[in-house]
N, CA, C and O of each residue as an XYZ file, in Angstrom:
304
protein
N     176.969    218.297    -64.151
C     175.826    219.165    -64.329
C     174.915    218.572    -65.408
O     175.392    218.134    -66.455
N     173.614    218.560    -65.152
C     172.672    218.015    -66.126
C     172.113    219.132    -67.004
O     171.924    220.268    -66.569
N     171.859    218.760    -68.257
C     171.229    219.719    -69.172
C     169.729    219.657    -68.990
O     169.105    218.614    -69.188
N     169.166    220.770    -68.616
C     167.713    220.852    -68.464
C     167.108    221.349    -69.767
O     167.676    222.221    -70.425
N     165.950    220.795    -70.148
C     165.292    221.301    -71.356
C     164.855    222.746    -71.125
O     164.641    223.153    -69.983
N     164.722    223.519    -72.195
C     164.290    224.902    -72.014
C     162.898    224.956    -71.395
O     162.045    224.103    -71.641
N     162.703    225.986    -70.588
C     161.408    226.148    -69.927
C     160.332    226.445    -70.954
O     160.477    227.346    -71.780
N     159.262    225.687    -70.895
C     158.101    225.942    -71.732
C     156.888    225.935    -70.824
O     156.649    224.958    -70.115
N     156.105    227.032    -70.836
C     154.919    227.051    -69.976
C     153.959    225.931    -70.354
O     153.827    225.572    -71.524
N     153.300    225.394    -69.352
C     152.336    224.310    -69.599
C     151.165    224.839    -70.405
O     150.596    225.883    -70.086
N     150.817    224.118    -71.436
C     149.650    224.468    -72.233
C     148.479    223.702    -71.654
O     148.347    222.499    -71.880
N     147.621    224.398    -70.903
C     146.519    223.732    -70.228
C     145.295    223.604    -71.120
O     144.296    223.013    -70.710
N     145.351    224.134    -72.299
C     144.220    224.085    -73.219
C     144.238    222.756    -73.969
O     145.287    222.303    -74.427
N     143.076    222.145    -74.084
C     142.966    220.901    -74.839
C     143.236    221.188    -76.316
O     142.943    222.287    -76.787
N     143.782    220.233    -77.050
C     144.139    220.457    -78.455
C     142.972    220.913    -79.330
O     143.182    221.624    -80.313
N     141.750    220.514    -78.990
C     140.604    220.882    -79.822
C     140.039    222.265    -79.470
O     139.057    222.702    -80.072
N     140.641    222.941    -78.519
C     140.172    224.260    -78.121
C     141.027    225.353    -78.732
O     142.210    225.158    -79.008
N     140.402    226.516    -78.939
C     141.107    227.677    -79.466
C     140.904    228.848    -78.522
O     139.848    228.985    -77.904
N     141.911    229.680    -78.416
C     141.800    230.876    -77.595
C     141.333    232.029    -78.475
O     141.826    232.213    -79.587
N     140.366    232.811    -77.961
C     139.844    233.944    -78.722
C     139.905    235.199    -77.859
O     140.141    235.132    -76.652
N     139.691    236.325    -78.489
C     139.621    237.592    -77.771
C     138.332    238.288    -78.184
O     138.055    238.434    -79.375
N     137.542    238.718    -77.198
C     136.297    239.423    -77.495
C     136.230    240.683    -76.634
O     136.891    240.784    -75.600
N     135.431    241.625    -77.076
C     135.199    242.851    -76.299
C     133.795    242.797    -75.722
O     132.827    242.523    -76.432
N     133.697    243.060    -74.434
C     132.418    243.072    -73.732
C     132.331    244.353    -72.917
O     133.349    244.926    -72.529
N     131.123    244.790    -72.665
C     130.970    245.944    -71.786
C     131.417    245.545    -70.380
O     131.365    244.370    -70.015
N     131.843    246.499    -69.620
C     132.259    246.213    -68.230
C     131.090    245.660    -67.426
O     131.264    244.801    -66.561
N     129.896    246.166    -67.725
C     128.700    245.694    -67.018
C     128.438    244.216    -67.316
O     128.161    243.437    -66.404
N     128.526    243.834    -68.594
C     128.305    242.436    -68.961
C     129.384    241.550    -68.348
O     129.088    240.460    -67.857
N     130.618    242.005    -68.372
C     131.703    241.219    -67.788
C     131.484    241.014    -66.285
O     131.735    239.927    -65.763
N     131.023    242.041    -65.602
C     130.742    241.918    -64.172
C     129.622    240.906    -63.931
O     129.678    240.129    -62.978
N     128.603    240.917    -64.798
C     127.504    239.955    -64.667
C     127.996    238.534    -64.926
O     127.609    237.600    -64.223
N     128.845    238.375    -65.931
C     129.405    237.051    -66.240
C     130.245    236.559    -65.070
O     130.144    235.399    -64.673
N     131.066    237.434    -64.524
C     131.917    237.036    -63.397
C     131.085    236.626    -62.182
O     131.399    235.639    -61.516
N     130.020    237.386    -61.894
C     129.158    237.043    -60.756
C     128.451    235.708    -60.987
O     128.372    234.875    -60.084
N     127.943    235.513    -62.199
C     127.236    234.271    -62.510
C     128.187    233.077    -62.514
O     127.830    231.997    -62.042
N     129.392    233.266    -63.042
C     130.352    232.151    -63.060
C     130.764    231.782    -61.637
O     130.954    230.605    -61.330
N     130.901    232.771    -60.782
C     131.236    232.501    -59.381
C     130.104    231.723    -58.714
O     130.352    230.788    -57.953
N     128.853    232.114    -59.004
C     127.697    231.427    -58.420
C     127.620    229.970    -58.862
O     127.132    229.117    -58.120
N     128.104    229.686    -60.077
C     128.100    228.312    -60.595
C     129.423    227.592    -60.317
O     129.626    226.462    -60.760
N     130.313    228.250    -59.589
C     131.631    227.684    -59.252
C     132.396    227.272    -60.513
O     132.965    226.183    -60.587
N     132.396    228.171    -61.501
C     133.110    227.942    -62.758
C     134.070    229.096    -62.986
O     133.888    230.182    -62.436
N     135.089    228.861    -63.796
C     135.892    230.000    -64.207
C     135.170    230.683    -65.367
O     134.254    230.118    -65.963
N     135.595    231.898    -65.674
C     134.931    232.702    -66.703
C     134.884    231.980    -68.039
O     133.841    231.954    -68.692
N     135.987    231.402    -68.446
C     136.059    230.731    -69.744
C     135.082    229.561    -69.812
O     134.363    229.396    -70.797
N     135.065    228.757    -68.757
C     134.167    227.607    -68.734
C     132.711    228.054    -68.724
O     131.872    227.453    -69.395
N     132.410    229.096    -67.975
C     131.047    229.621    -67.928
C     130.589    230.065    -69.312
O     129.511    229.684    -69.767
N     131.411    230.870    -69.977
C     131.039    231.379    -71.302
C     130.890    230.226    -72.290
O     129.921    230.176    -73.048
N     131.839    229.307    -72.282
C     131.797    228.176    -73.202
C     130.550    227.320    -72.978
O     129.871    226.949    -73.936
N     130.251    227.008    -71.733
C     129.091    226.183    -71.399
C     127.799    226.847    -71.844
O     126.932    226.200    -72.432
N     127.671    228.129    -71.564
C     126.425    228.814    -71.896
C     126.302    229.100    -73.392
O     125.185    229.191    -73.901
N     127.387    229.240    -74.091
C     127.323    229.373    -75.551
C     126.888    228.045    -76.172
O     126.101    228.034    -77.118
N     127.393    226.931    -75.647
C     126.953    225.613    -76.134
C     125.450    225.458    -75.956
O     124.757    224.983    -76.856
N     124.949    225.858    -74.794
C     123.510    225.751    -74.534
C     122.717    226.666    -75.469
O     121.677    226.277    -76.000
N     123.223    227.884    -75.663
C     122.528    228.843    -76.516
C     122.475    228.375    -77.963
O     121.513    228.668    -78.673
N     123.492    227.655    -78.403
C     123.564    227.208    -79.789
C     123.047    225.787    -80.003
O     123.119    225.263    -81.114
N     122.534    225.172    -78.961
C     122.072    223.785    -79.062
C     120.971    223.622    -80.102
O     120.848    222.558    -80.710
N     120.176    224.652    -80.311
C     119.069    224.567    -81.268
C     119.345    225.348    -82.550
O     118.416    225.745    -83.254
N     120.616    225.565    -82.847
C     120.997    226.278    -84.069
C     121.750    225.302    -84.964
O     122.685    224.638    -84.518
N     121.341    225.215    -86.233
C     122.008    224.280    -87.146
C     123.305    224.886    -87.695
O     123.651    226.023    -87.376
N     124.010    224.120    -88.516
C     125.302    224.558    -89.052
C     125.193    225.792    -89.949
O     126.178    226.502    -90.149
N     124.013    226.045    -90.483
C     123.798    227.219    -91.334
C     123.414    228.442    -90.505
O     123.212    229.526    -91.052
N     123.315    228.273    -89.199
C     122.989    229.393    -88.329
C     121.508    229.623    -88.135
O     121.099    230.644    -87.584
N     120.701    228.676    -88.588
C     119.250    228.813    -88.455
C     118.763    228.060    -87.223
O     119.244    226.973    -86.902
N     117.802    228.666    -86.550
C     117.244    228.048    -85.356
C     116.363    226.877    -85.766
O     115.461    227.014    -86.592
N     116.646    225.723    -85.169
C     115.831    224.538    -85.427
C     114.503    224.688    -84.719
O     114.425    225.255    -83.629
N     113.458    224.176    -85.348
C     112.145    224.205    -84.714
C     112.150    223.224    -83.560
O     112.650    222.104    -83.671
N     111.588    223.663    -82.459
C     111.494    222.793    -81.295
C     110.385    221.786    -81.507
O     109.320    222.111    -82.034
N     110.646    220.568    -81.092
C     109.631    219.525    -81.190
C     108.597    219.765    -80.104
O     108.925    220.058    -78.954
N     107.343    219.634    -80.501
C     106.271    219.798    -79.532
C     106.227    218.564    -78.643
O     106.324    217.429    -79.111
N     106.079    218.815    -77.364
C     105.929    217.707    -76.428
C     104.511    217.197    -76.523
O     103.561    217.971    -76.639
N     104.380    215.887    -76.472
C     103.042    215.294    -76.513
C     102.345    215.543    -75.197
O     102.924    215.395    -74.121
N     101.129    215.911    -75.307
C     100.304    216.102    -74.121
C      99.918    214.717    -73.639
O      99.296    213.954    -74.378
N     100.270    214.391    -72.436
C     100.008    213.037    -71.945
C      98.532    212.759    -71.746
O      98.147    211.607    -71.544
N      97.681    213.802    -71.798
C      96.243    213.602    -71.629
C      95.503    213.533    -72.954
O      94.309    213.236    -72.991
N      96.220    213.812    -74.053
C      95.523    213.764    -75.365
C      95.521    212.344    -75.900
O      96.289    211.495    -75.448
N      94.659    212.098    -76.857
C      94.529    210.751    -77.451
C      95.701    210.419    -78.307
O      95.758    209.332    -78.881
């Protein structure tokens, strides 16, 4: 008889990720679920992706960075 190692569930989370718990309204959760399905993402990936986008223009101090003005290609 062989000794099997004790069962340990697979940890599918990358080492740099953390699991959190948040409270959302049922309405918001339903909207998130519908939107994540439309983007073919799971809920966690959808929330993470959209939070990254939302915070792309926020600095480490929590202040919104000023957006750079695009040059008008017709101006001098």
